[in-house]
C-alpha positions, 0 to 999 in steps of 0.5 A: 537515560542510557542503554547498551549500544546495539548494532542497528537502530531502526526508526519505525515499527511499521511493516518496513521497519519490522521486516528489516528488523526481522531479516537482521535478527535472523542473522543474529544482528542486534537491533533496536526498533523505535516506535512512536505509537503504542501499537506496532504495525504502522498503517496495518491496523485491525479494529475489532468491535463487538463482532465486526472486524475492520481493516483500517489500512490494507485489507488484503495482501497479494502474495506471489513470491517465494520469499513471502510464502517462506516468511509466512511459513517461518512465522507459523501463520499458515493455519491463520491465512484466509484466501479470498474465494473465487467470487472475489475475482469479480470486480464492479466498476460504475458506469452511467450510475450502474455497477458493471462487472469487469470482463474476466474472459474474452467472451465477457470482454466482447459483451461488456458495456464498460467499453464502447464498440469503438473502444474495443476495436481501438484496443486491437491497434495496441501492438502497432502503437510505436514506443515513445522514447522518453525517460518517464510518462504519466499513467494517463498519457501512457494508457490513452496512447496505447489503449485509448481514453475509455480503458483509462477512464473505466479501468485504469483510473479507478484502479489507480484510486484503489491502490494509490489514492492517486491521480493517473494524470500525475503518477508515473507509469514507470514507478507504479505500473512498472511491468507495463512500462517494461513491456513497452520498453522491452517488447514494443507492445503490451500484448507482445509482452503479455504473450512473452510472460505467459510463455515463460510462466511461473510455478509460484503460487499467487493468492490474495490473502488476509488472516483470521484475526485480521492483517495486524496478525502479520506485524504481531507475528514478526514482533514476536520473533525479532530478537532485538528490542521494540521500544513503543511509545518512544519518540526519536527527536534527533539523530546525529552522526558521531565518531562512535557511530550514530546517536539517537536522542528522544524520549520513551514514555516521558523519559529522555534518552540517548542511544548509540548505534553503528547504523541507523535505518529510517523507515519514517515518512520522507517529510519527517527526515529533515526534522529528525536528522541533523544532517544536510537533507534536501528540502525537496524530500519534505515536499514529496507528495502524500495522499490523505485518505479516510476509511469508513466501514459501514455495517448493515443487516443483510436485507438492507442491501439489494445489490448482490455483494458477489465480488471483491468490491466496486470502484468508481471512476472519476468521470462518474463525478462522485466523491466516493473512490470505491467500496470493498465487500469485506464480509464477502472477501473473508469470513467473520468480518461481520455478525451473522446475517450482516454485511460489512462494506469498507469505503474509501474517500479523499485521496488525490481526487478529493483531498479536502474530503478526507479530513471531514468528520465521520458523520459528514463522510457517512452522509456523502457515502450513503448518498452515493453507494446507497443508490448504486447498491440499492441500500435501504435504511441507515447502517447499524455499524460505523467506524472511521479512520483518517489517514492524513498522509498515507500513500506516497505519490510516485509522480512523474519524475520520481527518479529525482526523489530516488536519486536524492535518497541514494545520494544521502546514503552515499554521503552518510555511511551507516545511514539507510532510508527505506519505507513505502516511498521507496520500492513500492507502496503495497505490504509485500513491496515493503516487506521485500524492500525491508529485506533488501535494506537489511542486506545492505546494512549487514554488508556495512557491518561486515565492512565495519568489522573488517 
């Protein structure tokens, strides 16, 4: 099976691949996107079951850049955007078997029970903590050094589990909490850095959003305006460098094919590169760690939950010795996530903290979660709705020394002209990070084509 040569072949129709394809198609560059699954979007998956709307992947998008607001406008998604209401600013953290709200003001901070009096006084020392001269550091080491152990245990640890499903003792502060790392490097203090940032200010709107029909609305809208082809149910099994360009081989809906492109952009997971590319790919990339995660959505009648669902959700620190990582109050965040007079909770379990748990059955996970959050949120009875999604390798872990992986990726691109590697293992794991990284990759590919044609 043959096909007319397109300028660029893109591996993967997740948000990274679609963003790259969108940016290139805006420049009238012919692209072909290959996607193994029948549905586009990668980890962005929305399940609608009866009157329940469940996000199996990312639940929210933090939009805080001009590029992203312009993208949403160009995709005509403005009238489909849902912004979290003010109540979502409130976030609970479990301490001593009680959900306590994170302080949102100086007054809240002074009276909160999340931190002891000694821990609060310890924070006052932060501007006087000397900068550490080293190329990288774990989140746990950085935070405990600058702020103390309690902020690490009851603020940063659960937050890291919520974003990266990761272990702060292993993750790099330089590559995860980059702004904090830069504050210390540039200003010698987090407080001084925050003051400088506040003085600079910004006029760009910041908003935590979703969409009326769920987050899968975003990749669907992108796909509709991409001028090239998106070939779903198409598996790429080999990529070879030829004089005529890059030869992609595989099968689509059971039919074998070989296509040729001037350039290849891969947005596949790092561990899959060596099995597809017939090139010299460092073995270390196969070992780039990913965290497994299970997402369990539980629906209840409103009267079954006594604790007020008046916030974004509830995070559970590792020091509380529970297995559930956290819970989002999904039906509080956005309307039409649950039937009338019902509530939807989205629960997370596994991650780097308890990787083996992620692969347990829905029934086993439901039992574990209900034992834990049932007590914390004062839930009576069984859920009236349950939905489970298991992600075997979902979030790359930006561990200390992650520069080594990034350097190897850069060396591969330098060695093989016309090959570009992107994805959530490079440039950030959030949806907005992946979009902006995709745009940057598109610029590099466009420059390559210009040089090729000159």
